[in-house]
C-alpha atoms as one frame of an Amber mdcrd trajectory, in Angstrom:
protein
   0.000   0.000   0.000   1.302   3.457  -0.857   2.123   5.727   2.090  -0.608
   8.249   1.172  -3.247   5.513   0.928  -2.023   4.072   4.240  -2.293   7.413
   6.040  -5.759   8.087   4.618  -6.970   4.631   5.553  -5.483   4.963   9.049
  -7.205   8.302   9.665 -10.585   7.027   8.511 -10.220   3.730  10.382  -9.340
   5.561  13.614 -12.368   7.831  13.291 -14.636   4.899  12.488 -13.278   2.913
  15.435 -13.952   5.754  17.879 -17.443   6.265  16.475 -18.172   2.539  16.528
 -17.334   2.370  20.238 -19.690   5.254  20.982 -22.491   3.505  19.083 -21.913
   0.048  20.552 -24.911   0.335  22.858 -27.201   1.309  19.983 -26.590  -0.736
  16.852 -23.654  -2.399  15.124 -22.186   0.315  12.837 -22.157  -1.808   9.688
 -25.945  -2.153   9.847 -25.908   1.568   9.074 -24.224   3.057   6.043 -21.148
   5.242   5.980 -22.005   8.178   3.752 -19.343  10.145   1.929 -20.497  13.615
   0.899 -18.244  15.525  -1.486 -18.478  19.083  -2.761 -16.562  19.817  -5.965
 -15.573  23.329  -7.044 -15.195  24.203 -10.732 -13.716  27.188 -12.513 -16.453
  27.299 -15.153 -19.750  25.829 -16.258 -17.869  24.001 -19.015 -15.702  22.221
 -16.435 -18.777  21.329 -14.408 -20.469  19.839 -17.472 -17.374  17.829 -18.354
 -17.215  16.410 -14.839 -20.901  15.489 -14.914 -20.195  13.549 -18.097 -17.263
  11.827 -16.373 -19.485  10.829 -13.467 -22.162   9.443 -15.779 -19.844   7.458
 -18.065 -17.003   6.450 -15.756 -17.272   7.072 -12.022 -20.851   6.035 -11.273
 -20.651   2.772 -13.283 -17.358   1.964 -11.537 -18.858   2.582  -8.095 -21.905
   0.511  -9.021 -19.590  -2.358 -10.009 -18.431  -2.284  -6.388 -22.105  -2.524
  -5.312 -21.988   1.098  -4.144 -25.345   2.649  -4.974 -27.440   4.696  -5.332
 -25.043   7.547  -6.143 -26.428  11.053  -5.739 -25.194  13.920  -7.924 -26.601
  17.362  -7.218 -26.171  20.972  -8.332 -27.450  24.300  -7.043 -31.168  24.674
  -7.799 -30.770  28.356  -8.669 -27.751  27.747 -10.960 -25.831  30.491  -9.139
 -22.997  28.099  -8.319 -21.007  25.721 -10.495 -20.329  23.371  -7.575 -21.422
  19.732  -7.622 -22.340  17.621  -4.594 -21.727  13.870  -4.699 -23.258  11.380
  -2.245 -21.568   7.966  -2.041 -23.240   5.467   0.346 -21.010   2.661   1.659
 -22.400  -0.464   3.297 -19.175  -1.104   5.228 -16.255   0.832   6.631 -13.936
  -1.153   4.374 -15.823   0.114   1.333 -15.352   3.717   2.431 -11.614   3.157
   2.804 -10.930   1.104  -0.328 -13.341   2.345  -3.003 -11.026   4.959  -4.547
  -8.153   2.508  -4.898 -10.474  -0.066  -6.431 -11.706   2.469  -8.968  -8.150
   3.309 -10.023  -7.507  -0.408 -10.513 -10.634  -0.777 -12.665  -9.615  -0.824
 -16.376 -13.076   0.199 -17.560 -13.012   3.223 -15.267  -9.522   4.237 -16.348
 -10.478   4.012 -19.999 -13.810   5.826 -19.733 -12.509   8.511 -17.368  -8.990
   9.073 -18.672  -9.515  12.746 -19.572 -10.413  13.594 -15.980  -8.219  11.262
 -13.940  -5.078  12.093 -15.944  -5.740  15.800 -16.575  -2.595  17.966 -16.718
  -1.718  20.526 -14.073  -2.299  23.269 -16.640  -5.901  22.198 -17.293  -7.473
  21.056 -14.021 -10.711  19.084 -14.112 -11.839  20.807 -10.893 -10.342  23.251
  -8.410 -10.637  21.070  -5.327 -13.192  18.992  -3.496 -14.021  18.762   0.183
 -15.297  15.554   1.716 -17.155  14.510   4.852 -17.705  11.001   6.165 -20.997
  10.483   7.973 -22.484   7.611   9.951 -26.163   7.120   9.127 -28.812   7.469
  11.838 -30.699   4.535  13.365 -34.004   5.836  11.992 -32.573   6.303   8.490
 -29.832   3.662   8.252 -29.403   3.744   4.468 -29.645   6.324   1.682 -33.148
   6.506   0.233 -34.630   7.611  -3.097 -37.818   9.537  -2.241 -38.855  10.683
  -5.733 -37.978  10.179  -9.388 -40.013  13.066 -10.808 -38.170  15.340 -13.214
 -39.227  18.348 -11.120 -37.776  16.995  -7.860 -35.631  19.130  -5.599 -33.605
  18.466  -2.464 -32.523  20.328   0.635 -29.109  19.690   2.155 -28.967  20.916
   5.735 -26.064  21.000   8.189 -26.796  21.433  11.898 -23.760  22.534  13.875
 -23.656  22.260  17.674 -21.522  24.164  20.151 -20.275  20.965  21.822 -20.430
  17.213  21.344 -23.013  16.718  24.107 -25.481  18.956  22.315 -24.646  17.343
  18.965 -25.461  13.893  20.364 -28.633  15.235  21.934 -29.846  16.642  18.609
 -29.196  13.244  16.993 -31.227  11.697  19.819 -34.007  14.193  19.070 -34.170
  12.905  15.501 -33.914   9.218  16.441 -35.671   8.479  19.717 -37.365  11.856
  20.043 -39.425  11.157  16.945 -38.317  13.986  14.653 -37.452  11.726  11.707
 -40.795   9.935  12.041 -42.480  13.338  11.999 -40.469  14.310   8.907 -41.746
  11.245   7.096 -45.372  11.824   8.067 -45.383  15.469   6.968 -43.772  15.066
   3.531 -40.154  15.851   4.445 -38.840  12.759   2.700 -35.411  11.584   3.914
 -32.554  10.891   1.525 -30.068  10.494   4.394 -29.313  11.571   7.943 -25.716
  11.328   9.106 -23.459  12.192  12.019 -20.152  13.661  10.858 -17.219  11.408
  11.689 -14.673  13.301   9.578 -15.168  16.697   7.963 -15.543  20.414   8.584
 -17.854  22.402  10.877 -17.744  19.704  13.537 -19.534  18.681  15.612 -22.472
  18.502  13.271 -25.114  16.354  11.713 -25.986  16.588   8.039 -29.155  15.498
   6.316 -30.950  15.717   2.986 -34.671  15.634   2.293 -36.386  15.438  -1.093
 -39.590  16.700  -2.656 -41.509  16.204  -5.888 -41.292  19.956  -6.579 -41.061
  23.367  -4.882 -44.786  23.392  -4.129 -44.463  20.099  -2.241 -41.442  21.493
  -0.385 -43.324  24.576   0.812 -46.362  22.538   1.854 -44.303  19.953   3.753
 -42.387  22.495   5.820 -45.585  24.393   6.636 -47.257  21.165   7.773 -44.238
  20.215   9.873 -43.911  23.613  11.548 -47.591  23.628  12.572 -47.714  20.029
  13.747 -48.530  19.682  17.472 -45.850  16.990  17.887 -43.199  19.432  16.650
 -44.537  22.192  18.894 -44.183  19.860  21.874 -40.783  18.499  20.807 -39.113
  21.859  20.193 -40.375  23.225  23.521 -38.812  20.344  25.487 -36.039  21.944
  27.613 -33.910  18.819  27.198 -33.379  19.730  23.519 -32.777  23.452  24.090
 -29.661  24.919  22.385 -28.755  21.693  20.583 -28.164  23.583  17.319 -25.948
  26.671  17.081 -25.904  27.182  13.298 -27.781  25.863  10.273 -26.560  25.732
   6.666 -29.341  25.250   4.122 -28.668  24.478   0.441 -31.392  23.819  -2.142
 -30.302  21.407  -4.874 -31.583  19.656  -7.942 -30.298  16.346  -9.294 -27.900
  16.030 -12.173 -29.061  13.923 -15.125 -26.654  11.220 -13.977 -27.935  11.102
 -10.394 -29.376   7.835  -9.133 -31.185   9.721  -6.375
């Protein structure tokens, strides 16, 4: 194993090990997916389009050959950004560690994606990408596909907490407190819910919900906000101050997205 691969694997394995110990009383970690969420930055719309083509023809088929699916590919709903978001759900920790190396050893991937994976320094395929590794929640243990309508949209939301106690308590609010169940019943359809193991803005939880269209999105949030169960839940002093900052991003799927 190359030194860089070894160091990456060691860092992820250490984080997974620590997280696994903290979840031992709940559920064996590998019954819940490890979710990698990437955000790619591009210098132009042309570069973004080229990378979408690479994902469709090379990367997604290669990941699927490893039984990694469904792959989510998303872009800003308002088209004001050229970033792309990529969701890669892994059924095991080993998959999260080894998938990139397996792709680079896949001859079909190397052939179909050669323009991107061997791009010269003078013509970068993308500026950079950031990546977070999440452990799925008990109440949403695997990535879901809530809608296949052409008009569908998604919300990606990051809930930061001011300490790890409050972060765990907010996760508890979603799981045992009933918030995810309430999401489902009011039309806030889960794609994933995950606790950040590795990434930025920690401690945090990150989730995505999907809707048939913007009208369904507006209706679902209005129903949720007025629901008596939410009124009772949010007024519970046990859950006070569990969230210190919220990032909200509205997305639409790329043509290549499997979600």
